[in-house]
N, C-alpha and C positions, 0 to 999 in steps of 0.2 A: 551762579555765586553770590553771597550776601553783599549787598551794597558797602562801598566804601566810605560812604559820606557818613561823617559821625553824626549819631543824633544828639537829642538834646541832651546835656552832661549833666553829672552830678560827679564830684573827684572825693573820694577818699585818699587821703595822704598818709602814710604810717608813719609812726612817732618815731623818735629816737631809739635805735636798737639798744637792747637792756642784757646782761648777763642772765639775770632773772627770766626773763622770757624764753631766753634760748633755752635755759635749764628747762623750763614749765613744757616747752613744746618737744623737748628731748624725751621727758618724762611721759608725755602723752603718747610719743609713738612707742617708747618700750611697751607701755600698757596695751597699745594696740597691737603688738606681737605678741604678748602673751595669750589676750582674749583669742586672738586668731589661732595660735597653736593650740588653744583647749578647744574650741570648735571643730578645730580638723582632727583633733588626736581621739576626742571622747565623743564629741555630738557625731560628727563627719563618718567617723568607724562605725557608731550605734547603728546610724541609718544603713549604711551599705549591709550591714549583718541582718539588721530587719528586712532588708530587700531580698537577699539569699535566701532567707527562710522564709519568704512569700512565695518567691520562685518555686522551691522545693513544694509548697502547700499545693501550687498550680496545678501541678503535675498529677496530685491527688485529689482533686478537689471532687470528684463526683459527676456533680450536676451541673449543667452549663450556666444554670443559675450563680451558682458559686464561683464557677470558674470567671464569670464576668464581673462579679463583687471583688474577686481578688485583682483581677487585670485593672477597674478600677483605682484600688488601693496602690497598684505599681505605679501607675501613672501621677497618681497625687504623690507619691514619694518621691518620683523622678523629680517633679516641680519643687518639690521641698529641699532635695539634695541640690540642685540647681542654684535656687535663691540662697541657699548655706555657702554655696561656692563665691557666689557673688561678694556676699558678707564679707567671706575670708578675704577676697581681692582687694576689698575697699577698705579693711581692716589694717592689711601688711603689705609694705610695700616690696613684697619678694619678689614680684614680676619687675618692680626696677632695679631690683640688685641681681638678677638673674640677665636680663636682659640688656640695660642700661637705660638712662633717661628718653633718647630720642624712640627707641623701640618701645619703651613701655607707654610713652602718650600717645604714640600711633596705635598701638594695640586697645587701649582705652577708647579712642575716637572709633576705631572701627567695632568695638563692642556695642558702643552707644548707638550706633548707625545701625547695626544689625536687629539690635532692640527694638529701635523705635521707626527704623526707615527713614530718617533722617541722614542728608546727603553730607558726606565730611569733606572738608577741601582743608588738606595739610600743606604748608610750606615751613619746612624744618630745616634749619641748618644741620648740617652733619657737625661741622666744625667748632665744637663747643670748648674743646681744648679739657682740661682735668677742671672738675668742680668739686667742691667739696660735698660730702654726703648731705651735711645740713641744707646745702642750697639746693640740691637734686630733690629732696624730699621734700621740700617747700615749695619748688616748682610745679611736681608731680602731684601733691595733692591739691594746689591751687588749681591746676587744670581739670584733675578729677571732680573738684567741686563744681567748679564752672559747668563743665559738662553734664553734671548732675541737673544741675538748674536748668540747662538746653532741654535737657529728656524730658524733665518735669514739669516745666513752666512755660516754655517758649513757644509751642506750637510752631514752631521754625520748618521750614524745608529744606534749609543748609544750613550748616557752620563752617567755621574756617580757625583752624590754630595755626597761629604765626610763630616762629621763634628767629630772633635775630641776636648776633652777639656784634659789639663794637668794643674800640679797644678797652674802654673800662665798665661796660656794663653788658646786662643780659635781659633782653625784653621778652617777653610771651603776650600774644595777644589773642583772646576768644571773642570771636563774634558770632552771631546770629541774624537771621532775618525773621526773627519771631514779633510776637505781640508786644515785647517790653514791658517795661513795669515803673511803677511812680515813685519817687521817693518815700511818699507815706506807704507802700507796700515793701520797701526795704525796711524800714521801722518795724512794721508789723511783724513780719515774716523772717528776715534775714537772711533769707538764700544763701547761708553759709559765710558770707561776706566777712562776717566779723573775723574767722579763721583764717582767711586769706589776709586780713590787715594784719593780724596778730603774727601771721608768719613773716610778712613784709618787713614788719618792725623789727624783728629781733633780728634781722639780717639787714637792717639799714636801706631797705625799699620802698617802694611805693606802688599803691593801687588805685586806678583810675577806672571809675564805672560810668559809662554813658548809655543811657537807654532814654526812651519815648515811647508813647502808647502808638502802637504798628508800625513803629521803628528800629524795631530789634534792639539789642542790647552787644555794648563792646566793653569786656573788661582787659585792662591792660596793666599787666606787672611788669615792673622794672626792679632788677636788681643789682648792685655794683658788685663787681667781680675783685677779687683779693689780688688777683696780678693783672697787669694790664694784657690785652690781645692785640696782635695785629690788625690794622685796620682792613676790613673787607674792602678790595677795590672792584671795578668792574669786571676785570679780567678773571678775577677769583669767584664771581658768581656760580660756577659749576658745582660749586659744594652746596648749593641751595638746591634741595628734592622738593618737587610739587607733586604730590600726591592726591589723584580726585578718584573718590570710589564713586562708581556708577550707583 
């Protein structure tokens, strides 16, 4: 498991929420949905037709050399189709709408683990209560971006995603035991943190980034809830699921 000791900290606090920010984020999500539909309906379907035609050609290829070339083309096409599916999944929160927030986060974590070999540790409360669609999308997108950073930059062996609900807020923490990064790297590369900050700001939340060289990275997001939740006591901790993938 990643160490719970907080590394050297840098904090990004979201600005005051604004209606314009919310409208811009909603417009971005709608544009992503449109692009994902076009990729699925046009590009995706075209690639599947091409695959079917290659399979038909393989049966009449004649020489073994031609069959080998067609098989290589099919394997390349399969990798392309799989990459397109990942892109569509990142563009559209369809999995969020179909599975719900907790299951969508769990699925994203295990997809990252399967692709990278990094071990996930999930501590996700199932008792979130009803959340607005805007809040669910903001949380899911932020976790998605944080895990993308883990996969691409962290060189970690483990990562942890924790979600907690208190009376008036919901918090999500994504932590890894990787190489960390410096404030200068954040300024130069961004790491998608601006998007997290914008989503948090639009909903009155905050983002705190803690990282240091060889000390891993911890991203903590906190969002206010529209309606207070009952305080979770020690007797109600059974609602917390701990999932550890080998």
